[in-house]
Structure formats: structure tokens, C-alpha cells
VOGU-3710 file (C-alpha; in Angstrom, 3 decimals, decimal comma):
1> mnttlrnnil> -27,251/-17,343/3,375  -25,610/-20,115/1,415  -21,838/-20,476/1,575  -21,173/-19,672/-2,090  -23,051/-16,368/-1,960  -21,419/-15,448/1,352  -17,928/-16,135/0,002  -18,606/-14,163/-3,177  -19,766/-11,146/-1,177  -16,735/-11,296/1,119
11> kefsqqtiff> -14,346/-11,670/-1,804  -15,822/-8,766/-3,753  -15,946/-6,560/-0,664  -12,267/-7,276/0,028  -11,409/-5,954/-3,432  -13,165/-2,621/-2,952  -10,878/0,402/-2,696  -12,024/3,828/-1,540  -10,107/6,744/-3,022  -10,151/9,067/-0,031
21> pnfrfaysql> -8,455/12,452/-0,691  -4,908/11,608/0,427  -5,016/8,248/-1,358  -6,228/9,954/-4,540  -3,424/12,531/-4,304  -0,801/9,791/-3,905  -2,215/7,975/-6,932  -2,079/11,198/-8,968  1,613/11,608/-8,062  2,354/8,208/-9,599
31> qksvettslr> 0,391/9,186/-12,707  2,356/12,430/-13,011  5,592/10,472/-12,889  4,692/8,429/-15,968  3,069/11,324/-17,847  5,981/13,704/-17,234  8,516/11,073/-18,267  6,638/10,570/-21,526  6,405/14,292/-22,301  9,894/15,348/-21,198
41> etpscaflig> 11,552/12,131/-22,368  13,495/12,194/-19,104  12,687/9,818/-16,249  10,746/11,701/-13,576  10,192/9,239/-10,770  7,930/9,005/-7,722  8,465/8,030/-4,096  5,563/6,685/-2,029  6,260/6,832/1,707  4,115/5,622/4,590
51> rsgsgksrlc> 3,884/3,430/7,645  3,102/-0,253/7,317  -0,639/-0,686/6,880  -1,294/2,732/5,342  -2,244/1,347/1,923  1,012/1,699/-0,043  1,062/-1,794/-1,542  -2,621/-1,639/-2,448  -2,067/1,660/-4,230  0,955/0,291/-6,109
61> elfrdsfgpv> -1,007/-2,756/-7,244  -3,914/-0,586/-8,397  -1,520/1,620/-10,337  0,078/-1,417/-11,974  -3,323/-2,790/-12,939  -4,318/0,539/-14,520  -1,875/-0,180/-17,357  -3,763/-3,300/-18,360  -2,933/-7,000/-18,150  0,105/-8,859/-19,417
71> sealeddgih> -0,416/-9,870/-23,037  1,400/-11,270/-26,052  2,233/-9,539/-29,325  3,428/-10,926/-32,633  6,561/-9,117/-33,787  8,866/-9,683/-36,769  11,170/-11,840/-34,653  8,422/-13,854/-32,954  5,876/-13,652/-30,153  6,795/-11,418/-27,227
81> kiipalyclv> 5,277/-10,941/-23,789  4,050/-7,374/-23,217  4,257/-6,201/-19,594  3,199/-2,531/-19,439  3,811/-2,168/-15,679  6,184/-4,282/-13,617  5,629/-4,527/-9,848  7,975/-6,419/-7,554  9,191/-6,542/-3,979  12,739/-5,397/-3,332
91> papvtikgfc> 14,834/-8,559/-2,925  16,360/-9,439/0,422  19,254/-9,227/0,898  19,393/-6,162/-1,356  21,989/-6,515/-4,097  22,246/-5,400/-7,719  22,264/-9,028/-8,815  19,154/-9,701/-6,740  17,370/-6,788/-8,418  18,388/-7,981/-11,885
101> ltllkqlgqy> 17,315/-11,571/-11,251  13,978/-10,486/-9,753  13,192/-8,311/-12,768  14,405/-10,770/-15,379  12,394/-13,599/-13,843  9,189/-11,558/-14,185  10,214/-10,626/-17,709  10,523/-14,311/-18,633  14,308/-14,425/-18,943  15,850/-16,035/-15,879
111> sphsnvheln> 19,631/-16,473/-15,833  20,771/-17,222/-12,245  24,322/-18,219/-13,156  25,213/-15,002/-15,014  27,312/-12,261/-13,423  26,043/-8,721/-12,792  27,468/-7,331/-16,037  25,812/-10,064/-18,081  22,510/-9,611/-16,246  22,519/-5,876/-16,932
121> nlliprlktc> 23,128/-6,533/-20,608  20,095/-8,830/-20,622  17,840/-6,548/-18,586  17,758/-3,322/-20,605  16,868/-4,945/-23,958  14,308/-7,168/-22,236  12,571/-4,177/-20,654  12,259/-2,628/-24,108  11,103/-5,861/-25,761  8,365/-6,254/-23,119
131> kvrvlifdei> 7,423/-2,567/-23,601  7,570/-1,841/-19,885  6,304/1,695/-19,182  6,903/1,835/-15,426  8,835/-0,102/-12,776  7,378/-0,316/-9,263  9,620/-1,425/-6,394  7,899/-2,040/-3,057  9,531/-2,432/0,399  12,466/-0,191/-0,567
141> qrllrpdaek> 13,198/0,340/3,154  15,120/-2,924/2,941  17,958/-0,775/1,588  18,269/0,758/5,056  18,664/-2,498/6,967  22,065/-3,233/8,520  22,651/-6,178/6,167  22,386/-3,780/3,197  25,018/-1,281/4,369  27,748/-2,670/2,126
151> trdgtldwlv> 25,563/-2,778/-0,972  23,422/0,349/-0,440  25,494/2,949/-2,283  26,164/0,645/-5,200  22,488/-0,261/-5,471  21,427/3,405/-5,456  23,961/4,147/-8,199  22,629/1,176/-10,165  19,050/2,457/-9,893  20,175/5,829/-11,283
161> alltlshipi> 21,992/4,061/-14,129  18,902/1,944/-14,829  16,870/5,140/-15,210  19,439/6,680/-17,524  19,738/3,630/-19,783  16,097/2,543/-19,893  14,277/5,922/-19,777  11,586/4,126/-17,763  10,208/5,893/-14,654  10,611/4,076/-11,344
171> ilsgtekcsd> 8,113/4,144/-8,481  9,614/3,412/-5,072  7,444/2,519/-2,084  8,530/2,129/1,510  8,194/3,176/5,145  8,899/6,631/6,543  12,511/5,579/7,170  13,009/5,895/3,414  13,186/9,677/3,706  16,821/9,082/4,675
181> lfndapfarr> 17,480/8,005/1,089  16,994/11,610/-0,001  20,368/12,354/1,601  21,855/10,902/-1,583  21,533/13,923/-3,901  22,185/12,243/-7,304  19,584/9,636/-6,404  17,031/11,958/-4,794  16,876/14,606/-7,526  15,383/12,084/-9,936
191> fcyvanleyf> 12,416/11,444/-7,611  10,532/14,701/-7,983  7,054/13,365/-7,122  6,631/12,408/-3,466  3,489/11,292/-1,628  3,001/10,368/2,022  0,337/7,909/3,119  -0,262/8,176/6,857  -2,580/6,487/9,317  -5,994/8,104/9,504
201> kyndsntsdf> -6,502/10,919/11,971  -9,687/10,939/14,006  -12,079/13,867/14,104  -15,826/14,353/14,001  -15,867/15,905/10,539  -17,757/14,032/7,835  -15,127/15,228/5,344  -12,148/13,540/7,039  -10,304/10,769/5,210  -11,344/8,282/7,897
211> hltlqgldke> -15,040/9,146/7,716  -15,098/9,189/3,896  -13,359/5,815/3,741  -15,845/4,210/6,149  -18,740/5,842/4,323  -17,470/4,518/0,994  -16,926/0,999/2,346  -20,363/1,097/3,963  -22,000/2,026/0,653  -20,275/-0,856/-1,144
221> lyrlanfsge> -21,111/-3,254/1,672  -24,828/-2,483/1,641  -24,834/-2,704/-2,141  -23,229/-6,138/-2,150  -24,987/-7,721/0,835  -28,365/-5,970/0,767  -28,260/-5,510/4,544  -31,286/-4,556/6,567  -31,084/-2,470/9,737  -29,567/0,935/10,399
231> ehlhdvsikl> -26,024/0,203/11,629  -23,431/1,907/9,424  -19,640/1,891/9,479  -19,442/5,699/9,684  -21,794/5,915/12,688  -19,962/7,221/15,768  -20,896/4,063/17,682  -18,780/2,042/15,215  -16,341/4,629/13,882  -15,005/5,603/17,314
241> plyvastgnl> -14,166/2,111/18,658  -12,929/1,099/15,201  -10,338/3,843/15,453  -9,433/2,810/18,996  -8,880/-0,743/17,748  -6,681/0,283/14,806  -5,238/3,772/15,572  -6,171/4,583/11,978  -4,177/1,774/10,356  -6,065/1,087/7,107
251> eyvrqiiyea> -5,156/-2,597/7,012  -6,473/-3,244/10,538  -9,615/-1,213/9,820  -10,379/-3,381/6,808  -9,522/-6,572/8,682  -11,935/-5,787/11,540  -14,743/-4,825/9,165  -14,185/-7,961/7,096  -14,361/-10,165/10,186  -17,536/-8,466/11,438
261> vsiclgrets> -19,198/-8,838/8,021  -18,133/-12,478/7,849  -19,771/-13,116/11,242  -22,923/-11,313/10,129  -23,243/-13,247/6,869  -22,669/-16,516/8,714  -25,964/-16,251/10,566  -28,877/-18,368/9,351  -31,207/-15,638/8,127  -32,670/-14,621/4,800
271> tptlrradfv> -32,039/-10,914/5,441  -28,592/-10,205/6,923  -28,432/-7,452/9,540  -25,095/-5,932/10,521  -24,951/-5,470/14,296  -22,547/-3,712/16,601  -22,224/-7,028/18,437  -20,595/-8,421/15,279  -17,719/-5,991/15,820  -17,417/-7,070/19,438
281> dacrslllpl> -17,026/-10,666/18,278  -14,652/-9,639/15,487  -12,289/-7,873/17,890  -12,480/-10,831/20,251  -11,087/-13,137/17,579  -8,409/-10,856/16,093  -4,932/-9,885/17,266  -4,973/-6,083/17,535  -1,477/-4,865/18,455  -2,404/-1,188/17,936
291> nlaksanpft> -5,475/-1,303/20,197  -5,495/1,878/22,307  -7,689/0,117/24,871  -4,893/-2,427/25,435  -6,401/-5,699/26,691  -10,009/-4,444/26,618  -12,281/-5,072/23,655  -12,614/-1,595/22,063  -16,285/-2,211/21,244  -17,110/-2,764/24,915
301> vplskslsli> -15,416/0,441/26,086  -17,760/3,425/26,722  -17,634/5,973/23,898  -16,526/8,724/26,268  -13,570/6,574/27,347  -12,775/5,795/23,700  -12,649/9,503/22,921  -10,305/10,078/25,865  -7,988/7,320/24,623  -7,852/8,900/21,162
311> ekyedekayl> -7,153/12,374/22,578  -4,311/10,994/24,686  -2,904/9,166/21,657  -3,032/12,337/19,526  -1,342/14,364/22,297  1,470/11,817/22,486  1,920/11,930/18,703  2,063/15,728/18,775  4,730/15,597/21,506  6,847/13,145/19,519
321> rshpvprrkp> 6,588/15,316/16,413  7,858/18,319/18,376  10,588/16,269/20,096  11,824/13,924/17,346  14,416/11,268/18,071  17,278/11,660/15,564  17,571/8,744/13,165  20,927/7,343/12,237  21,789/8,273/8,684  22,696/5,472/6,297
331> t> 26,437/5,032/5,990
//
């Protein structure tokens, strides 16, 4: 396969997203936030919570893109940039000024030497001029870091004020630590739509999120690459060690599959054939910090051993859920 075709297949495959049930529910929660805000004319916001690698950022980017691209519109006072959905990472360190500057820069009005009051006076009109319909802030767990303790309460109050003044719904996305932010009642009551994205759980059912995701990716892969052979991502011989390698972390699952497909398409053959050996080689070349098999290549471990590793992992998770370690509340 020539390099151009191989790269095109890999690029298009990387952009495929499978809306497994929990992912679809989370997406619908974000949609409800915007729809309810429009109908009630009161900001009704959403909070997306999940561990790193569970698909939060991908979902936020998909939601942003659903509003259409940035464009320009001719108004009575000139040409204005139209930004229907604004997505940005929470600035670090987290300050009100940092938030304002981050937003204004994306809105095309950067004023680094202004004070917070001046920046706020610029921000609200600019959001309206750009016809922003939703604000999406990712990595909100940065508010819970020690270096944000002095600015946390003020920043939360500012976010509430931003909602009140702009009437634009806000989507917040962050790790499970962010549940601590709901201890702030005035802040929390405005975020009525909550969704949790977790790592996949393993079971033999063909209706599980993990199985449906692999089945969906497999369908897209065979469509794009026109593979021969009978190896499929949702076969137990691949699904089981893939879970061992990733513990259900969506990002690692996709990374391993991508690497295996890249190896497959790199072979000099007119008809590419995906092999289990490609996954062995993929895991050999990747850093897999969540690998339940530790130093062993998960695709060389017997399937019975793989199943035992998963059962032990699930038992440990169940124990931790029933014996939680108290988290320190934000001060």
C-alpha cells in the first residue's frame, strides 16, 4: 500500500467516533443544557465528569463542532466574527483575569494590559457580538489544585456572574475530583445536567459499551481499509487482551488499535490483513501504564490468565468503592 493511501486511512480512522450508550447520554445532556437555556431564557448548565482518557475532550470538541464553523457576518457597524460555540482549556494558574484573557483572545479582542474590571466590560459585549451560544471549559479540575486555593472562590463567583450577565450556558468538563465543586451551592445549582464518563467495564455481553465501541470501530476500519481475513476488534481473542492493556481507558484502546492498524497497513501487500500479531507488536512499542499484566505483553498472555487479571481488577475496584478514601474538601 502506498504511503499516501495508508496515511489517509489512518487519519480518517483516527477521526471516527463511536456513540456508545453512555457517550450518547453524555452528549444528550450537553444538548439539553443549550435547549433548556433557550426555552427557559435562564442559563441551565452541564457538568461532564470523568477520568482522564474516558473521552471527555473528544465529546466536548464534537459538541462544539455541531454548532458549525466560525464564520463572518456583515452587520451595520462592520464585519463581525461569528463563533457559535467557544471551547477552551481552563487557564493555569486559574484566575479571573486568565479566564477573561483566554476567552477574549479566541473572540479576537486581546487586551493583556487591562485590569479585571476592564476585561469583564469587554467580554460580555464581545460574547454577544460573536453570537456565542455556549461556552465549554475543559480541565476544570485545575480549580482544585493547591495553587488555585486563593482564587477558587472568587473564580466560582465570577462564573456565576458570567452566567447571569451573558445568559449563555456553560459546559464544564473535568475529572471525578470536580464533584467537590458541588459543595458550593450557589455555583452547583446552576449545573442541573450532569454526565459521568467512566472507563469501560468488561463483560461478555455484546451489548456492553466496550463491545459496541470495538464493533463500531471495526466496522469503520474494514470500510476504510478493505481488509481481508477474519480478525475483528470485538473478537474475544482481541477484546480481552485489549482490555487488559488499557483497563478500559478509551484513549489507550484507540492508541493500541491505531498502532496495530498502522503496522498492518505498512506491510507490502495489495490486500491488507489485520492479524493478532499486529497487536502484539503494537503493545511492544507503546508505553502502557494501565496494563494489568504489568511487564508482560497482554497479547502474549493466555486468555484464561487475562480473564483472571480482569476479575481481580474488578474486585479491587468494588472494594475501593465500598471503602472510599475521604477526599479533602476545597477550602
